[in-house]
PLY file of the C-alpha trace (Angstrom):
ply
format ascii 1.0
element vertex 173
property float x
property float y
property float z
element edge 172
property int vertex1
property int vertex2
end_header
115.22 107.62 97.67
113.68 108.85 94.43
110.59 107.04 93.08
109.24 107.34 89.54
105.55 106.72 88.84
102.59 108.10 86.92
99.09 108.90 88.09
96.41 109.19 85.40
93.25 111.14 86.15
89.87 111.81 84.59
88.78 115.45 84.79
85.26 116.88 84.64
84.33 118.08 81.16
83.55 121.57 82.43
85.82 123.99 84.26
89.18 122.19 84.13
91.55 124.26 82.03
94.83 122.31 81.77
96.96 125.46 82.00
95.20 126.50 85.22
95.75 123.00 86.63
99.48 123.26 85.92
99.56 126.64 87.67
97.65 125.23 90.66
100.13 122.35 90.95
103.11 124.72 90.87
101.54 127.16 93.33
100.93 124.31 95.78
104.60 123.27 95.61
104.08 120.18 93.46
107.25 120.76 91.46
108.36 117.13 91.10
105.82 116.34 88.39
105.64 116.46 84.61
102.13 117.17 83.40
100.60 115.58 80.32
97.36 116.98 78.93
97.28 115.40 75.47
93.78 113.93 75.77
90.80 116.14 76.52
89.45 115.43 79.98
92.56 113.45 80.99
95.56 114.41 83.05
98.76 112.33 83.27
101.11 113.24 86.10
104.59 111.71 85.98
106.20 112.07 89.39
109.84 111.90 90.43
109.28 112.00 94.18
111.76 111.73 97.04
110.44 109.70 99.96
111.45 107.04 102.48
109.45 104.38 100.59
107.45 103.89 97.40
104.29 103.74 99.47
105.07 107.10 101.09
105.85 108.61 97.67
102.61 107.43 96.04
100.44 108.26 99.03
101.88 111.76 99.32
101.34 112.37 95.58
97.77 111.04 95.76
97.12 113.30 98.75
98.61 116.32 96.98
96.39 115.80 93.94
93.30 115.21 96.09
94.01 118.54 97.81
95.05 120.53 94.71
92.55 119.09 92.17
89.74 117.56 94.26
87.51 117.15 91.21
89.99 114.76 89.51
89.23 111.02 89.61
92.09 108.52 89.59
92.03 106.23 86.55
95.28 104.33 87.07
98.54 104.35 88.96
101.49 103.05 87.01
103.69 101.19 86.46
101.30 98.30 86.94
99.53 96.94 83.85
102.17 96.06 81.23
102.67 94.02 78.09
105.72 91.96 77.18
107.32 94.85 75.27
107.13 97.13 78.31
108.47 94.42 80.61
111.34 93.76 78.21
112.19 97.46 78.07
112.23 97.76 81.88
114.37 94.65 82.26
116.69 95.57 79.38
116.11 92.55 77.14
114.40 92.09 73.79
110.69 91.36 73.53
111.58 88.04 71.91
113.77 87.13 74.90
110.92 87.99 77.29
108.51 85.89 75.23
110.92 82.93 75.31
111.13 83.26 79.10
107.35 83.34 79.40
106.85 80.31 77.15
109.80 78.39 78.57
108.53 78.80 82.14
104.79 78.55 81.52
104.32 76.62 84.77
105.82 79.37 86.95
105.64 82.62 84.93
103.00 84.93 86.47
99.53 84.63 85.00
98.41 87.39 82.67
95.56 89.52 83.98
94.29 89.82 80.42
94.98 87.55 77.48
94.32 88.45 73.89
96.11 90.08 70.98
97.89 92.09 73.67
98.26 90.29 76.98
98.79 92.25 80.19
100.52 91.41 83.46
101.02 93.14 86.79
104.58 94.45 86.53
105.35 93.77 90.20
104.54 90.08 89.80
106.74 89.64 86.72
109.65 91.62 88.20
109.46 89.65 91.45
109.47 86.42 89.43
112.49 87.58 87.41
114.25 88.69 90.59
113.76 85.22 92.11
115.28 83.65 88.97
118.38 85.85 89.23
120.57 87.01 86.39
118.57 90.13 85.58
119.83 93.53 86.78
116.59 94.81 88.31
116.24 98.08 90.12
114.45 97.27 93.36
112.77 100.70 93.62
110.98 99.79 90.36
109.67 96.58 91.92
108.59 98.49 95.03
106.82 101.22 93.02
105.11 98.61 90.81
103.90 96.72 93.90
102.42 99.88 95.45
100.85 100.95 92.12
99.22 97.51 91.91
97.83 97.94 95.44
96.49 101.42 94.62
94.76 100.11 91.48
93.33 97.11 93.33
91.99 99.35 96.12
90.45 101.71 93.56
88.75 98.83 91.75
87.47 97.12 94.90
85.99 100.44 96.04
84.36 100.91 92.62
82.97 97.39 92.45
82.04 97.11 96.11
82.62 94.33 98.60
82.82 90.79 97.29
80.76 88.02 98.83
82.62 85.40 100.84
81.71 82.77 98.25
83.14 84.86 95.41
86.34 85.56 97.36
86.73 81.80 97.95
86.17 81.04 94.25
88.71 83.63 93.15
91.34 82.57 95.68
0 1
1 2
2 3
3 4
4 5
5 6
6 7
7 8
8 9
9 10
10 11
11 12
12 13
13 14
14 15
15 16
16 17
17 18
18 19
19 20
20 21
21 22
22 23
23 24
24 25
25 26
26 27
27 28
28 29
29 30
30 31
31 32
32 33
33 34
34 35
35 36
36 37
37 38
38 39
39 40
40 41
41 42
42 43
43 44
44 45
45 46
46 47
47 48
48 49
49 50
50 51
51 52
52 53
53 54
54 55
55 56
56 57
57 58
58 59
59 60
60 61
61 62
62 63
63 64
64 65
65 66
66 67
67 68
68 69
69 70
70 71
71 72
72 73
73 74
74 75
75 76
76 77
77 78
78 79
79 80
80 81
81 82
82 83
83 84
84 85
85 86
86 87
87 88
88 89
89 90
90 91
91 92
92 93
93 94
94 95
95 96
96 97
97 98
98 99
99 100
100 101
101 102
102 103
103 104
104 105
105 106
106 107
107 108
108 109
109 110
110 111
111 112
112 113
113 114
114 115
115 116
116 117
117 118
118 119
119 120
120 121
121 122
122 123
123 124
124 125
125 126
126 127
127 128
128 129
129 130
130 131
131 132
132 133
133 134
134 135
135 136
136 137
137 138
138 139
139 140
140 141
141 142
142 143
143 144
144 145
145 146
146 147
147 148
148 149
149 150
150 151
151 152
152 153
153 154
154 155
155 156
156 157
157 158
158 159
159 160
160 161
161 162
162 163
163 164
164 165
165 166
166 167
167 168
168 169
169 170
170 171
171 172
């Protein structure tokens, strides 16, 4: 099955010419990726990878990049963190419709991971919730990819922050 996802990386300020990186990716056989280099020191890699599962697709892409560009540091795997507009676009409804769903089901709609002028959710949680409600034509590979991207981001953050104390884990649970 084909899985679509993006890996965003931070590059060292010195010695990372974007054109050379694109050549290195191609030379290593990483031909299922579109490369974005719009921001200095950043690299966005949009994959369209064939694999037996979303987990296999993301892990193989992460491994390829670790091997090809070892100096790159993962910033985010996506799709994961999304606003209502992005969710609406993925589901194929208007933003207003998505907002009505969120407000109309405040007791069961997934909690935002950030609230403010722009609230953010984990895409996998919202898509799983919508899937359980029925009536929305969801592509299950999208849910699977979003779930794996969320796990990758959580693992990256827990590694960055370090182990949590048992008391903190209990309080957050």
